PABA-248172 format. One record per residue (C-alpha): residue in one letter; x, y, z. Coordinates in nm, 4 decimals. Layout:
PT   rest         c1         c2         c3
PT      A          X          Y          Z
...
//
This chain:
PT   rest         c1         c2         c3
PT      X     0.0000     0.0000     0.0000
PT      X     0.2408     0.2647    -0.1142
PT      X     0.1528     0.6240    -0.0295
PT      X     0.0798     0.8415    -0.3280
PT      X     0.1751     1.2070    -0.2829
PT      X    -0.0874     1.4401    -0.4280
PT      X     0.1707     1.6149    -0.6437
PT      X     0.2274     1.2918    -0.8377
PT      X    -0.1048     1.2605    -1.0169
PT      X    -0.1526     0.9495    -1.2233
PT      X    -0.1993     0.9669    -1.5965
PT      X    -0.5466     0.9106    -1.7367
PT      X    -0.6156     0.5394    -1.7597
PT      X    -0.3478     0.4469    -1.5038
PT      X    -0.5579     0.4984    -1.1926
PT      X    -0.5295     0.2482    -0.9127
PT      X    -0.7902    -0.0307    -0.9208
PT      X    -1.1281     0.0842    -0.7950
PT      X    -1.0753     0.4530    -0.8714
PT      X    -1.3104     0.6409    -1.1004
PT      X    -1.1556     0.7739    -1.4239
PT      X    -1.0568     1.1391    -1.4092
PT      X    -1.2844     1.2467    -1.6974
PT      X    -1.6105     1.4404    -1.6507
PT      X    -1.5435     1.5465    -1.2924
PT      X    -1.6491     1.9110    -1.3412
PT      X    -1.3759     2.0166    -1.1008
PT      X    -1.5268     1.8161    -0.8149
PT      X    -1.3173     1.6074    -0.5787
PT      X    -1.4161     1.2666    -0.4522
PT      X    -1.5579     1.2412    -0.1027
PT      X    -1.3654     0.9762     0.0867
PT      X    -1.5688     0.7522     0.3125
PT      X    -1.3237     0.5767     0.5356
PT      X    -1.3621     0.4177     0.8746
PT      X    -1.1796     0.5435     1.1803
PT      X    -0.9503     0.2421     1.1550
PT      X    -0.8597     0.3349     0.7966
PT      X    -0.7700     0.6888     0.9051
PT      X    -0.5595     0.5598     1.1961
PT      X    -0.3904     0.3050     0.9693
PT      X    -0.3015     0.5728     0.7122
PT      X    -0.1620     0.8052     0.9802
PT      X     0.0499     0.5374     1.1473
PT      X     0.1712     0.3908     0.8188
PT      X     0.2829     0.7321     0.6913
PT      X     0.4608     0.8107     1.0188
PT      X     0.6444     0.4765     1.0233
PT      X     0.7428     0.4793     0.6570
PT      X     0.8757     0.8364     0.6754
PT      X     1.0684     0.7584     0.9951
PT      X     0.8734     0.9983     1.2200
PT      X     0.8053     0.6917     1.4334
PT      X     1.1453     0.5273     1.4315
PT      X     1.2503     0.1615     1.4308
PT      X     1.1955    -0.0258     1.7602
PT      X     0.9631     0.2446     1.8946
PT      X     0.6797     0.0995     2.1067
PT      X     0.3227     0.1565     1.9899
PT      X     0.1187     0.2034     2.3081
PT      X    -0.2542     0.1734     2.2415
PT      X    -0.3628     0.4107     2.5181
PT      X    -0.1169     0.6853     2.4220
PT      X    -0.1966     0.6558     2.0502
PT      X    -0.5715     0.6621     2.1155
PT      X    -0.5255     0.9812     2.3173
PT      X    -0.3051     1.1411     2.0494
PT      X    -0.5324     1.0511     1.7576
PT      X    -0.8573     1.1068     1.9447
PT      X    -0.9943     0.7583     1.8806
PT      X    -1.0872     0.4465     2.0735
PT      X    -0.8326     0.1745     2.1481
PT      X    -1.0172    -0.0733     1.9238
PT      X    -0.9352     0.1342     1.6133
PT      X    -0.5693     0.1557     1.7223
PT      X    -0.5566    -0.2183     1.7865
PT      X    -0.7046    -0.3021     1.4445
PT      X    -0.4694    -0.0616     1.2643
PT      X    -0.1675    -0.2141     1.4381
PT      X    -0.2867    -0.5599     1.3338
PT      X    -0.2827    -0.4446     0.9695
PT      X     0.0648    -0.2952     1.0122
PT      X     0.1914    -0.6281     1.1474
PT      X     0.0575    -0.7974     0.8328
PT      X     0.2313    -0.5360     0.6169
PT      X     0.5649    -0.6038     0.7881
PT      X     0.5999    -0.2563     0.9401
PT      X     0.5290    -0.3595     1.2994
PT      X     0.6139    -0.6651     1.5058
PT      X     0.4376    -0.8053     1.8117
PT      X     0.6586    -0.9106     2.1021
PT      X     0.5049    -1.1564     2.3451
PT      X     0.4115    -0.9964     2.6779
PT      X     0.5672    -0.6682     2.5653
PT      X     0.3335    -0.5284     2.3001
PT      X     0.3809    -0.3906     1.9497
PT      X     0.6930    -0.2191     1.8182
PT      X     0.7954    -0.0617     1.4905
PT      X     0.9990    -0.3138     1.2993
PT      X     1.3730    -0.2759     1.3446
PT      X     1.5583    -0.2517     1.0144
PT      X     1.8077    -0.5308     0.9526
PT      X     2.0178    -0.6292     0.6538
PT      X     1.8623    -0.9770     0.6671
PT      X     1.5111    -0.8351     0.6351
PT      X     1.6165    -0.6037     0.3533
PT      X     1.7785    -0.8893     0.1631
PT      X     1.4699    -1.1066     0.2114
PT      X     1.2392    -0.8280     0.0935
PT      X     1.4403    -0.7787    -0.2230
PT      X     1.4600    -1.1538    -0.2796
PT      X     1.0790    -1.1575    -0.2851
PT      X     1.0624    -0.8516    -0.5106
PT      X     1.3130    -1.0078    -0.7472
PT      X     1.1121    -1.3301    -0.7701
PT      X     0.7946    -1.1384    -0.8577
PT      X     0.9311    -0.8647    -1.0817
PT      X     1.1703    -1.0740    -1.2887
PT      X     0.8969    -1.3332    -1.3402
PT      X     0.6471    -1.0619    -1.4354
PT      X     0.8746    -0.9089    -1.6999
PT      X     0.9618    -1.2500    -1.8413
PT      X     0.5927    -1.3383    -1.8605
PT      X     0.5098    -1.0078    -2.0296
PT      X     0.7701    -1.0696    -2.3000
PT      X     0.6802    -1.4344    -2.3500
PT      X     0.3167    -1.3499    -2.4141
PT      X     0.4319    -1.2208    -2.7507
PT      X     0.1751    -0.9434    -2.7539
PT      X     0.2159    -0.5746    -2.8211
PT      X     0.2611    -0.4246    -2.4753
PT      X     0.0706    -0.1133    -2.3743
PT      X     0.3440     0.0894    -2.2071
PT      X     0.1379     0.4035    -2.1491
PT      X     0.1233     0.3620    -1.7713
PT      X     0.4875     0.2565    -1.7431
PT      X     0.5932     0.5625    -1.9433
PT      X     0.3755     0.7842    -1.7231
PT      X     0.5394     0.6332    -1.4137
PT      X     0.8844     0.7122    -1.5570
PT      X     0.7720     1.0709    -1.6189
PT      X     0.6762     1.0959    -1.2503
PT      X     1.0208     0.9666    -1.1520
PT      X     1.1812     1.2350    -1.3700
PT      X     0.9546     1.5023    -1.2255
PT      X     1.0417     1.3992    -0.8692
PT      X     1.4125     1.3728    -0.9575
PT      X     1.4097     1.7361    -1.0756
PT      X     1.2846     1.8392    -0.7315
PT      X     1.5434     1.6308    -0.5418
PT      X     1.8686     1.8091    -0.4384
PT      X     2.1849     1.6343    -0.5521
PT      X     2.3127     1.6144    -0.1946
PT      X     1.9974     1.4551    -0.0507
PT      X     1.8736     1.0933    -0.0605
PT      X     1.5499     1.0127    -0.2387
PT      X     1.2487     1.1623    -0.0656
PT      X     0.8898     1.0466    -0.0292
PT      X     0.7730     1.1562    -0.3749
PT      X     1.0643     1.0020    -0.5640
PT      X     1.0288     0.6774    -0.3703
PT      X     0.6531     0.6671    -0.4361
PT      X     0.7139     0.7276    -0.8073
PT      X     0.9768     0.4519    -0.8093
PT      X     0.7326     0.2027    -0.6572
PT      X     0.4621     0.3065    -0.9032
PT      X     0.7013     0.2265    -1.1890
PT      X     0.7685    -0.1213    -1.0535
PT      X     0.3982    -0.1736    -0.9849
PT      X     0.3163    -0.0932    -1.3487
PT      X     0.5997    -0.3169    -1.4646
PT      X     0.4463    -0.6109    -1.2788
PT      X     0.1032    -0.5322    -1.4234
PT      X     0.2436    -0.5892    -1.7735
PT      X     0.2471    -0.9615    -1.6921
PT      X    -0.1326    -0.9658    -1.7032
PT      X    -0.1344    -1.1653    -1.3778
PT      X    -0.3598    -1.0235    -1.1036
PT      X    -0.2012    -1.2651    -0.8536
PT      X     0.1509    -1.1400    -0.9233
PT      X     0.0252    -0.7838    -0.8793
PT      X    -0.1448    -0.8702    -0.5499
PT      X     0.1666    -1.0465    -0.4217
PT      X     0.3786    -0.7464    -0.5193
PT      X     0.1392    -0.5055    -0.3476
PT      X     0.1795    -0.6840    -0.0140
PT      X     0.5467    -0.5793    -0.0174
PT      X     0.4873    -0.2152    -0.1083
PT      X     0.4646    -0.0570     0.2375
PT      X     0.7648    -0.2485     0.3700
PT      X     0.9626    -0.1660     0.0557
PT      X     0.8829     0.2018     0.0986
PT      X     1.0084     0.1954     0.4569
PT      X     1.3400     0.0373     0.3554
PT      X     1.3786     0.2718     0.0574
PT      X     1.3785     0.5665     0.2980
PT      X     1.7156     0.4287     0.4123
PT      X     1.8935     0.4553     0.0797
PT      X     2.2233     0.6421     0.0630
PT      X     2.2558     0.9551    -0.1483
PT      X     2.2241     0.8571    -0.5149
PT      X     2.2299     1.1127    -0.8004
PT      X     1.8623     1.1859    -0.8865
PT      X     1.9189     1.1791    -1.2599
PT      X     2.1012     0.8459    -1.2381
PT      X     1.7972     0.7256    -1.0429
PT      X     1.5758     0.8258    -1.3356
PT      X     1.8194     0.6943    -1.5971
PT      X     1.8290     0.3498    -1.4310
PT      X     1.4522     0.3174    -1.4762
PT      X     1.4718     0.4503    -1.8313
PT      X     1.7031     0.1590    -1.9165
PT      X     1.4405    -0.0874    -1.7911
PT      X     1.1618     0.0761    -1.9910
PT      X     1.3715     0.0787    -2.3082
PT      X     1.4593    -0.2914    -2.2737
PT      X     1.0949    -0.3872    -2.2174
PT      X     0.9788    -0.1708    -2.5093
PT      X     1.2266    -0.3470    -2.7383
PT      X     1.1215    -0.6910    -2.6073
PT      X     1.4865    -0.7434    -2.5265
PT      X     1.5626    -1.0919    -2.3909
PT      X     1.7994    -0.9172    -2.1482
PT      X     1.5146    -0.7254    -1.9815
PT      X     1.4545    -0.9777    -1.6981
PT      X     1.8277    -0.9809    -1.6167
PT      X     1.8355    -0.5999    -1.6143
PT      X     1.5480    -0.5971    -1.3669
PT      X     1.7357    -0.8457    -1.1479
PT      X     2.0545    -0.6341    -1.1558
PT      X     1.8542    -0.3203    -1.0809
PT      X     1.6954    -0.4744    -0.7715
PT      X     2.0201    -0.6261    -0.6485
PT      X     2.1941    -0.2892    -0.6717
PT      X     1.9133    -0.1333    -0.4648
PT      X     1.9386    -0.4136    -0.2088
PT      X     2.3167    -0.3666    -0.1845
PT      X     2.2890     0.0108    -0.1354
PT      X     2.0177    -0.0200     0.1293
PT      X     2.2060    -0.2946     0.3152
PT      X     2.5166    -0.0769     0.3196
PT      X     2.3231     0.2185     0.4590
PT      X     2.1514     0.0096     0.7272
PT      X     2.4921    -0.1247     0.8330
PT      X     2.6363     0.2273     0.8456
PT      X     2.3417     0.3532     1.0529
PT      X     2.3776     0.0617     1.2952
PT      X     2.7505     0.1247     1.3379
PT      X     2.6872     0.4947     1.3988
PT      X     2.4226     0.4112     1.6586
PT      X     2.6493     0.1595     1.8330
PT      X     2.9345     0.4093     1.8450
PT      X     2.7058     0.6722     1.9966
PT      X     2.5855     0.4359     2.2680
PT      X     2.9211     0.2858     2.3734
PT      X     2.9721     0.3017     2.7534
PT      X     3.1977     0.5804     2.8711
PT      X     3.4557     0.5390     3.1481
PT      X     3.3321     0.7762     3.4188
PT      X     3.5909     0.6837     3.6856
PT      X     3.7188     1.0090     3.8440
PT      X     4.0613     1.1092     3.7166
PT      X     4.2016     1.1240     4.0705
PT      X     4.0840     0.7722     4.1362
PT      X     4.2514     0.6464     3.8224
PT      X     4.5771     0.8236     3.9158
PT      X     4.5734     0.6864     4.2709
PT      X     4.5128     0.3382     4.1400
PT      X     4.8064     0.3733     3.9039
PT      X     5.0402     0.4892     4.1794
PT      X     4.9310     0.2013     4.4022
PT      X     5.0068    -0.0461     4.1236
PT      X     5.3505     0.1090     4.0663
PT      X     5.4263     0.0832     4.4366
PT      X     5.3597    -0.2886     4.4574
//
């Protein structure tokens, strides 16, 4: 369930399943009818993915209900959904916590993405049909638009990451397999959380990498599945490196400090020398 920033509007005909087409709206906006649980889920998911609620933070039902102005039942149900999405973990007798980021989890996530996305592209090419790339091209345009707004000295932000995931979502849809798309969607929120821990990567290289994938698919190149695999493995490697760096920085900041008084240490040294 990747978040879709409002500034990244989808191209006509590429709306998410269940959305009304954008034609004949007369300037009106849709009225959203969502339950309290849906609102709580969206708020918590956005806060976790963006890092406002950090890894290993406890999610206390009473405190969250007070903050969000809802009952505990809505909080409890939202947390249950977040556990299913892989953003939260339940610890026996301790409660629910935001999932800690580990290299093992990142590698496993990208292993699953690789299995789905490489298979989807291979299936799309093997069907031997003319592929409608309108939505994939629109997704690449959104990546380029977001890349233009991303400073060279900053890692990818929310809009660029959302555009990236939209591109991969559309790539999977080319397979014509609803089940592959559903399986891929279950990884979206977790993928977005990990992608917020990428190192700085030149925005235009970010866009160019996806352009290479689109070009290979458009040409029905037999190398397209391998390019997708390499693309995902590079992302996994970069994210794993950043998670490792963050962990080392955290460990260094929390190392115990010798607080023995200087006089005590000097006295001890003199006593040892006198023995």
